[in-house]
Every structure is written in C-alpha cells, then in structure tokens.
C-alpha positions, -999 to +999 in steps of 0.1 A: +192-590-098+220-565-116+217-529-098+224-501-124+251-482-118+232-448-116+208-439-091+172-449-091+163-414-090+176-406-121+158-429-141+121-410-122+103-383-147+107-355-125+144-361-128+145-365-163+125-330-166+147-312-144+178-321-162+166-314-196+161-275-175+195-280-168+208-282-198+185-255-215+199-233-190+234-243-196+232-234-231+216-203-223+246-193-201+275-205-225+252-199-254+264-156-251+301-165-258+298-192-282+272-187-301+258-150-302+292-134-297+308-146-331+275-133-349+279-104-333+319-098-338+307-106-373+282-074-376+309-049-359+337-060-382+310-052-412+299-019-397+335-008-391+347-019-427+318+002-441+328+032-420+362+029-432+352+028-471+330+056-467+357+076-449+380+067-472+358+078-505+348+115-486+389+121-480+396+113-514+367+130-529+376+161-510+417+158-515+409+155-552+384+188-550+411+208-535+441+197-560+414+208-589+406+241-571+447+247-568+451+241-601+422+259-613+435+293-592+471+287-602+463+284-640+436+314-639+471+341-639+477+330-675+441+339-691+445+376-679+445+398-710+469+428-707+461+443-741+485+449-769+506+475-753+502+474-716+525+495-695+560+477-683+551+480-648+519+458-658+539+434-683+564+432-654+537+420-625+522+400-647+554+381-655+561+378-621+530+363-613+532+337-638+567+326-629+557+323-594+528+304-605+548+281-620+572+278-595+548+270-565+526+249-588+541+219-570+530+225-540+491+217-547+504+180-560+524+175-531+499+188-505+473+164-528+500+134-523+497+143-484+459+138-483+456+111-503+483+090-481+462+101-452+434+083-464+457+053-476+450+054-508+489+057-521+525+052-504+532+086-492+575+077-498+573+064-530+548+087-547+569+122-531+599+104-546+585+099-582+571+133-580+601+152-565+625+134-590+602+150-618+604+183-603+640+183-598+644+173-638+621+202-645+638+229-629+675+216-639+664+219-674+630+236-684+615+224-714+584+208-728+590+172-725+600+182-687+571+200-681+547+177-699+559+147-678+554+165-645+516+170-659+515+138-670+521+123-634+494+144-620+471+134-645+479+100-639+475+103-599+438+120-605+427+095-629+437+070-602+420+085-573+386+092-591+390+055-596+401+045-561+373+071-548+346+053-567+352+020-556+356+028-521+321+041-524+310+013-544+328-013-517+307+005-488+274+004-504+279-034-514+284-041-477+254-027-468+237-059-479+263-080-459+256-060-430+219-063-432+226-101-433+253-102-403+227-080-382+196-108-393+217-135-380+228-122-347+191-111-342+179-146-343+206-162-323+201-137-297+161-142-295+171-182-300+192-177-270+167-160-246+137-189-257+161-217-250+168-199-213+133-192-210+120-228-215+147-242-195+137-223-166+101-233-171+109-268-174+130-265-133+103-247-127+073-271-134+099-303-121+101-286-091+069-272-085+055-309-097+079-325-070+065-302-044+028-316-049+036-351-050+063-360-023+072-392-018+071-414+012+099-401+036+132-419+035+140-454+045+095-459+044+093-481+014+125-505+028+108-510+064+077-518+047+094-545+023+113-562+056+082-564+076+060-577+048+091-604+045+088-613+080+053-619+083+052-643+052+079-658+076+061-665+101+023-669+078+032-689+048-005-696+046-011-656+045+002-653+012-017-687-001-050-667+013-043-638-001-035-653-039 
C-alpha cells in the first residue's frame, strides 16, 4: 500500500476546518495592507484634491476681488468734479492725485499677480516680466497705445482668472462624487475584512471545541491493538473463521 506524502491528520475533518480558519485569519491580517489600504489611500487623495481645488478657487476669487477694489478706488479720483472755475490750489491738488493714481496704478496689478502665483494660477516670473515690459514701455513714451496695452494685459489676466476660478470650483464639486464612491469602496472593504476575520476566528474556535469534546485514543493505542490482533490470529487461525 502506497503511503501518502502528507500526514494522515491533515485529511481529518477537524484539521480541514482548522486550515480554513487559519487561511481566513491570514487574510484578515494581510488584508489591511493589501486590500483596505489602497482604497483608503484613494479616498485620502481625492479628499486632498478637493481641499486643494477649493482653496485655489477661494484664493483666486479673493485676489480678483482685491484687484477690482483697487481699480475702483484708484479710478474714483478721475470722477471728482471741481467745477468750471476752481481755485488754483484745488486744481493743483486734484491734478497731483490724478498723476499719482496713474503712476501707482500698476502696484495693484503686481499684487494681483503675486496673489495668483500663491494660488498656483500663474507663473509669477513670466507674468511679472511681461507686465513690467509693458509698464516700462508706457513710462518711456506715455501715449494712448501704451496705455491700452497695459490695460489689455490687466483685462486679459482678470478674464483668465475668472475662468480658472470657475474651473477650480467646478472640479471641487465634481470630485465630491468620486470621493463618495471611494468612501463607499473603503467602507465595503473594511467590512469585508472584519467579517472574514471573524469567520476565521469562529471556525478555528469551533474546530478546537470539537476536538476537545471528542478526544481520540491515546497515541500508539490503535497500533498496539492491531499488533495484538495479528498475533492472536496467528496463534489461533480458527478464531478468525469462527468470527467470520
């Protein structure tokens, strides 16, 4: 008779149940890193992206509001009415304010570019170089063309940032659906892991209790009984026939 390569106790029902329980427990131990963690990392990445896009949207919106406020306050001096025959002192004072407003109107745009760079909406170096070149050209030869060129840059930048702000806000909204899906997947995997671990522990417990309640014969007893029976048959062959 060919002997099995595996111990006989591995083929018993109790051992099979214990092996199944061990495999389930092993899945519970390794499943946290291999099964649950990827889903949790995807959820964390989506949540972080939502926070970044929301912050970017708010920063661009605040920077645009500051720029519009500075532009409004800076241009308000040109709406002052001094009458048809103002005193020389009034005319001189208003003229100085208007020249100061024209000379310093670029500071608000520079601050606007810096705030947008902090939000990650523009390249600060490239935008600053382009704007400074336009401002230098305006100061070198102040005319309507140079003035309009600077204004066109500011208007184009504002329009581009309004679009960028809307896109960031919309992306943060659309990512909410992805986060809800990732959260559901992570929760489902965690629940599966817990149930499998509990099932493995329960199976191992049941197998251990079954083995404790139905103990087998002491080691070596079946072999001793078999040897004794063979010797008995060898000495008394008629006994086997009578038993038959």
